[in-house]
LUMROTOR-399080 format. One record per residue (C-alpha): residue number from 1; residue in one letter; x, y, z. Coordinates in Angstrom, 1 decimal. Each point is the difference from the previous one (the first is absolute). Layout:
@seq:NUM, type:A, px:X, py:Y, pz:Z
...
This chain:
@seq:1, type:M, px:-3.6, py:17.4, pz:-12.9
@seq:2, type:K, px:-1.2, py:-1.1, pz:3.4
@seq:3, type:S, px:-0.6, py:-3.7, pz:0.6
@seq:4, type:A, px:-3.4, py:-1.4, pz:1.2
@seq:5, type:G, px:1.5, py:-0.5, pz:3.4
@seq:6, type:D, px:0.9, py:3.6, pz:0.6
@seq:7, type:E, px:-2.2, py:2.2, pz:2.1
@seq:8, type:V, px:-1.3, py:2.7, pz:-2.3
@seq:9, type:S, px:-1.7, py:3.1, pz:1.3
@seq:10, type:V, px:-1.9, py:1.4, pz:-3.0
@seq:11, type:R, px:-0.5, py:3.8, pz:0.4
@seq:12, type:K, px:-3.2, py:1.5, pz:-1.3
@seq:13, type:I, px:0.4, py:3.2, pz:-2.0
@seq:14, type:L, px:-2.5, py:2.4, pz:-1.5
@seq:15, type:V, px:1.1, py:1.9, pz:-3.1
@seq:16, type:V, px:-2.0, py:3.2, pz:-0.6
@seq:17, type:D, px:0.6, py:1.8, pz:-3.4
@seq:18, type:D, px:-2.4, py:1.1, pz:-2.7
@seq:19, type:H, px:2.3, py:-1.3, pz:-2.8
@seq:20, type:T, px:-0.4, py:-3.8, pz:-0.5
@seq:21, type:L, px:3.4, py:-0.3, pz:-1.6
@seq:22, type:V, px:1.6, py:1.6, pz:3.1
@seq:23, type:R, px:-1.8, py:-2.3, pz:2.4
@seq:24, type:R, px:0.8, py:-3.1, pz:-2.0
@seq:25, type:G, px:3.6, py:1.1, pz:-0.3
@seq:26, type:V, px:0.4, py:0.6, pz:3.7
@seq:27, type:I, px:-1.6, py:-3.4, pz:0.8
@seq:28, type:R, px:2.2, py:-1.8, pz:-2.5
@seq:29, type:I, px:3.2, py:1.5, pz:1.5
@seq:30, type:L, px:-1.1, py:-1.0, pz:3.5
@seq:31, type:E, px:-1.1, py:-3.5, pz:-0.9
@seq:32, type:Q, px:3.3, py:-0.7, pz:-1.9
@seq:33, type:S, px:2.2, py:1.2, pz:2.9
@seq:34, type:R, px:1.9, py:-2.9, pz:1.5
@seq:35, type:D, px:-0.2, py:1.2, pz:3.6
@seq:36, type:L, px:-3.7, py:1.0, pz:0.1
@seq:37, type:E, px:-3.0, py:-2.2, pz:0.3
@seq:38, type:V, px:-3.0, py:2.1, pz:-0.7
@seq:39, type:S, px:-3.7, py:-0.2, pz:-1.0
@seq:40, type:C, px:-1.2, py:3.2, pz:-1.7
@seq:41, type:D, px:-3.4, py:1.5, pz:-0.5
@seq:42, type:E, px:-0.5, py:3.1, pz:-2.2
@seq:43, type:T, px:-2.4, py:2.8, pz:-0.6
@seq:44, type:G, px:0.0, py:3.3, pz:-1.9
@seq:45, type:Q, px:-2.7, py:1.8, pz:2.1
@seq:46, type:A, px:0.3, py:1.8, pz:3.3
@seq:47, type:Q, px:-3.3, py:-1.2, pz:1.4
@seq:48, type:E, px:0.8, py:-3.6, pz:-0.9
@seq:49, type:A, px:3.4, py:0.4, pz:1.7
@seq:50, type:L, px:-1.8, py:1.2, pz:3.2
@seq:51, type:R, px:-2.4, py:-2.9, pz:-0.1
@seq:52, type:L, px:2.7, py:-2.5, pz:-0.5
@seq:53, type:V, px:2.2, py:1.4, pz:2.8
@seq:54, type:T, px:-3.0, py:0.2, pz:2.4
@seq:55, type:G, px:-1.0, py:-3.6, pz:-0.7
@seq:56, type:G, px:3.3, py:-1.6, pz:-0.8
@seq:57, type:N, px:3.0, py:-1.2, pz:1.9
@seq:58, type:Y, px:2.9, py:1.6, pz:-1.9
@seq:59, type:D, px:3.6, py:0.3, pz:1.0
@seq:60, type:L, px:0.8, py:2.9, pz:-2.3
@seq:61, type:V, px:-1.6, py:2.4, pz:-2.4
@seq:62, type:L, px:1.7, py:1.5, pz:-3.1
@seq:63, type:L, px:-1.9, py:3.2, pz:-0.7
@seq:64, type:D, px:0.1, py:2.3, pz:-3.0
@seq:65, type:I, px:-0.2, py:3.6, pz:1.4
@seq:66, type:A, px:-1.7, py:1.3, pz:-3.2
@seq:67, type:L, px:-3.2, py:-2.0, pz:-0.5
@seq:68, type:P, px:-2.5, py:1.9, pz:-2.1
@seq:69, type:G, px:-2.9, py:1.8, pz:1.8
@seq:70, type:V, px:1.5, py:-0.2, pz:3.5
@seq:71, type:N, px:2.6, py:1.9, pz:2.0
@seq:72, type:G, px:2.8, py:-2.5, pz:0.5
@seq:73, type:L, px:1.0, py:1.4, pz:3.4
@seq:74, type:D, px:-3.6, py:-0.2, pz:1.2
@seq:75, type:L, px:-0.2, py:-3.6, pz:-1.2
@seq:76, type:L, px:3.2, py:-0.8, pz:1.9
@seq:77, type:K, px:-1.5, py:1.5, pz:3.2
@seq:78, type:S, px:-3.2, py:-2.0, pz:-0.5
@seq:79, type:L, px:1.8, py:-3.3, pz:-0.5
@seq:80, type:H, px:2.2, py:0.7, pz:3.0
@seq:81, type:R, px:-3.1, py:0.7, pz:2.1
@seq:82, type:A, px:-1.7, py:-3.2, pz:-1.2
@seq:83, type:A, px:3.1, py:-2.1, pz:0.8
@seq:84, type:P, px:2.5, py:1.9, pz:2.2
@seq:85, type:R, px:2.5, py:-2.8, pz:0.1
@seq:86, type:L, px:0.0, py:-0.8, pz:-3.7
@seq:87, type:P, px:3.1, py:1.3, pz:-1.6
@seq:88, type:I, px:-0.4, py:2.0, pz:-3.3
@seq:89, type:I, px:2.7, py:0.6, pz:-2.6
@seq:90, type:I, px:-0.8, py:2.9, pz:-2.3
@seq:91, type:L, px:0.6, py:-0.4, pz:-3.7
@seq:92, type:S, px:0.3, py:3.3, pz:-1.8
@seq:93, type:M, px:1.1, py:1.8, pz:-3.1
@seq:94, type:Y, px:0.4, py:3.2, pz:2.0
@seq:95, type:P, px:3.5, py:1.1, pz:1.2
@seq:96, type:E, px:0.6, py:-1.6, pz:3.4
@seq:97, type:D, px:1.5, py:3.3, pz:1.4
@seq:98, type:Q, px:-3.5, py:1.6, pz:-0.5
@seq:99, type:Y, px:-2.3, py:-2.8, pz:1.2
@seq:100, type:A, px:1.8, py:-2.5, pz:2.1
@seq:101, type:I, px:0.2, py:1.9, pz:3.2
@seq:102, type:R, px:-3.7, py:0.8, pz:-0.1
@seq:103, type:C, px:-0.8, py:-3.7, pz:-0.6
@seq:104, type:F, px:2.2, py:-1.1, pz:2.9
@seq:105, type:T, px:-1.7, py:2.5, pz:2.3
@seq:106, type:Q, px:-3.4, py:-1.5, pz:-1.0
@seq:107, type:G, px:1.1, py:-3.5, pz:0.9
@seq:108, type:A, px:1.8, py:-1.4, pz:-3.0
@seq:109, type:A, px:2.7, py:-2.6, pz:0.6
@seq:110, type:G, px:1.9, py:0.6, pz:-3.2
@seq:111, type:Y, px:0.1, py:2.1, pz:-3.2
@seq:112, type:L, px:1.1, py:-1.3, pz:-3.4
@seq:113, type:A, px:0.2, py:1.8, pz:-3.3
@seq:114, type:K, px:-1.6, py:-1.9, pz:-2.9
@seq:115, type:D, px:3.1, py:0.3, pz:-2.0
@seq:116, type:S, px:2.0, py:-1.9, pz:2.7
@seq:117, type:A, px:1.8, py:-3.2, pz:-0.9
@seq:118, type:P, px:-1.8, py:-3.3, pz:0.7
@seq:119, type:E, px:2.6, py:-0.9, pz:2.6
@seq:120, type:D, px:-0.9, py:3.2, pz:1.8
@seq:121, type:L, px:-3.6, py:-1.0, pz:0.2
@seq:122, type:V, px:1.0, py:-3.4, pz:1.4
@seq:123, type:A, px:2.3, py:1.6, pz:2.5
@seq:124, type:A, px:-2.8, py:2.4, pz:1.1
@seq:125, type:V, px:-2.5, py:-2.8, pz:0.4
@seq:126, type:R, px:2.5, py:-2.2, pz:1.9
@seq:127, type:K, px:1.0, py:2.9, pz:2.3
@seq:128, type:V, px:-3.6, py:1.0, pz:0.9
@seq:129, type:L, px:-1.2, py:-3.6, pz:0.4
@seq:130, type:S, px:2.8, py:-0.5, pz:2.5
@seq:131, type:G, px:-1.4, py:2.9, pz:2.1
@seq:132, type:G, px:2.2, py:2.8, pz:-1.3
@seq:133, type:R, px:-0.5, py:3.1, pz:-2.1
@seq:134, type:Y, px:1.3, py:0.5, pz:-3.5
@seq:135, type:V, px:1.7, py:3.3, pz:-0.8
@seq:136, type:S, px:2.0, py:0.3, pz:-3.2
@seq:137, type:G, px:3.6, py:1.4, pz:-0.1
@seq:138, type:G, px:-1.2, py:3.1, pz:-1.9
@seq:139, type:L, px:-2.6, py:0.9, pz:2.6
@seq:140, type:V, px:2.6, py:-0.5, pz:2.8
@seq:141, type:E, px:2.2, py:2.6, pz:-1.8
@seq:142, type:H, px:-2.9, py:2.4, pz:-0.3
@seq:143, type:L, px:-0.8, py:-0.3, pz:3.7
@seq:144, type:A, px:3.6, py:0.4, pz:0.9
@seq:145, type:G, px:0.2, py:3.2, pz:-2.1
@seq:146, type:H, px:-3.2, py:1.3, pz:1.5
@seq:147, type:L, px:1.3, py:-0.6, pz:3.6
@seq:148, type:A, px:3.3, py:1.5, pz:-0.9
@seq:149, type:A, px:-1.7, py:3.3, pz:-0.7
@seq:150, type:G, px:-0.6, py:0.2, pz:3.7
@seq:151, type:P, px:-2.0, py:2.7, pz:1.8
@seq:152, type:A, px:0.7, py:2.5, pz:-2.8
@seq:153, type:H, px:-2.3, py:-1.9, pz:-2.3
@seq:154, type:T, px:-3.0, py:2.2, pz:0.7
@seq:155, type:V, px:-1.2, py:0.8, pz:-3.5
@seq:156, type:I, px:-3.6, py:-1.3, pz:-0.5
@seq:157, type:S, px:-0.1, py:-2.6, pz:-2.8
@seq:158, type:H, px:-2.5, py:-2.5, pz:-1.4
@seq:159, type:E, px:1.4, py:-2.5, pz:2.6
@seq:160, type:D, px:-1.6, py:2.2, pz:2.7
@seq:161, type:L, px:-3.5, py:-0.1, pz:-1.6
@seq:162, type:T, px:-2.7, py:-2.2, pz:1.4
@seq:163, type:D, px:-0.8, py:-3.2, pz:-1.9
@seq:164, type:R, px:-3.1, py:1.6, pz:-1.5
@seq:165, type:E, px:1.7, py:3.2, pz:-1.0
@seq:166, type:F, px:2.8, py:-2.0, pz:-1.5
@seq:167, type:V, px:-2.4, py:-2.0, pz:-2.2
@seq:168, type:V, px:-1.8, py:3.2, pz:-1.1
@seq:169, type:L, px:3.4, py:1.5, pz:-0.9
@seq:170, type:R, px:0.9, py:-3.1, pz:-2.1
@seq:171, type:L, px:-3.3, py:-0.1, pz:-1.8
@seq:172, type:S, px:0.1, py:3.7, pz:-0.6
@seq:173, type:G, px:3.5, py:-0.3, pz:-1.4
@seq:174, type:A, px:-1.3, py:-2.7, pz:-2.4
@seq:175, type:G, px:-2.3, py:2.7, pz:-1.5
@seq:176, type:K, px:-3.2, py:-1.3, pz:1.6
@seq:177, type:S, px:-2.7, py:2.6, pz:0.7
@seq:178, type:P, px:-1.6, py:0.4, pz:3.5
@seq:179, type:A, px:-3.1, py:-1.9, pz:-1.3
@seq:180, type:Q, px:2.1, py:-2.9, pz:-1.3
@seq:181, type:I, px:1.9, py:-0.1, pz:3.3
@seq:182, type:A, px:-3.2, py:0.1, pz:2.0
@seq:183, type:G, px:-1.4, py:-2.9, pz:-2.0
@seq:184, type:E, px:3.1, py:-2.1, pz:0.5
@seq:185, type:L, px:0.3, py:0.7, pz:3.8
@seq:186, type:F, px:-3.8, py:0.0, pz:0.6
@seq:187, type:L, px:0.1, py:3.5, pz:1.3
@seq:188, type:S, px:-1.9, py:3.2, pz:-0.8
@seq:189, type:V, px:1.6, py:2.5, pz:-2.4
@seq:190, type:K, px:-0.1, py:2.6, pz:2.9
@seq:191, type:T, px:2.0, py:-2.4, pz:2.2
@seq:192, type:V, px:2.6, py:-0.6, pz:-2.8
@seq:193, type:N, px:0.4, py:3.8, pz:-0.5
@seq:194, type:T, px:0.5, py:0.4, pz:3.8
@seq:195, type:Y, px:2.8, py:-2.7, pz:-0.1
@seq:196, type:R, px:1.6, py:1.6, pz:-3.0
@seq:197, type:A, px:-0.1, py:3.4, pz:1.6
@seq:198, type:R, px:1.8, py:-1.5, pz:3.0
@seq:199, type:V, px:2.6, py:-1.5, pz:-2.2
@seq:200, type:M, px:0.6, py:3.3, pz:-1.8
@seq:201, type:S, px:0.3, py:1.8, pz:3.3
@seq:202, type:K, px:2.4, py:-2.5, pz:1.6
@seq:203, type:L, px:2.2, py:-0.2, pz:-3.1
@seq:204, type:G, px:-0.1, py:3.7, pz:-0.9
@seq:205, type:L, px:-1.6, py:-0.6, pz:-3.4
@seq:206, type:K, px:-2.2, py:2.7, pz:-1.5
@seq:207, type:S, px:-1.7, py:-1.6, pz:-3.0
@seq:208, type:N, px:-1.1, py:-3.3, pz:-1.4
@seq:209, type:A, px:2.9, py:0.2, pz:-2.5
@seq:210, type:E, px:2.4, py:0.2, pz:2.9
@seq:211, type:V, px:-1.6, py:-3.1, pz:1.6
@seq:212, type:I, px:0.4, py:-1.9, pz:-3.2
@seq:213, type:S, px:3.6, py:1.2, pz:-0.4
@seq:214, type:Y, px:0.8, py:-1.0, pz:3.6
@seq:215, type:A, px:-1.4, py:-3.5, pz:-0.5
@seq:216, type:I, px:1.9, py:-0.5, pz:-3.2
@seq:217, type:K, px:3.2, py:1.2, pz:1.5
@seq:218, type:H, px:-0.3, py:-2.4, pz:2.9
@seq:219, type:N, px:-1.2, py:-3.0, pz:-2.1
@seq:220, type:L, px:-3.4, py:0.1, pz:1.6
@seq:221, type:S, px:-2.1, py:0.3, pz:-3.1
@seq:222, type:T, px:0.1, py:-3.6, pz:-1.3
């Protein structure tokens, strides 16, 4: 507990997640941490998050990558454009070896799985607030293995897809129809079919069943 005479720098954090219990749990963990002094706002909506980031003076955003009705990668890009210097830590239920690299390339300062321990959340926030980037040990191992493959690693995989192609692959793998995907991504059905055709061509898949099978095999269908 800090005394009244101590200089306290309260850091302002925005927690963005559509589940109230998750938001409140994250805030509680941060507020109870002995070495963090934070003031947290929260929202469960993408547009509200953009409004708050544009009008607020936040030190950090904790962002759920899977908000309903919006492509999480697109939201990350929008937040980064609105406040280029504002660090963003991604909170996700998706495997970090599938999403983290894409998030980092779009400006994220950290990536944390939702099943991480509370102390990992505190460590990530502390690291990013101090100006660093948070990368888990598991992701470091994945990157090391990827680099160890060297120049021979030339097989096209989902990691080589564009962000939009990757999202269409994931949603297709979850069993969603082109119409459902179009509605979720605010695209036309024709455009969705074009992206799906590109995915199938790049990955050498010949049917929708193979798309679903590929997504399940690589843990992309959740």
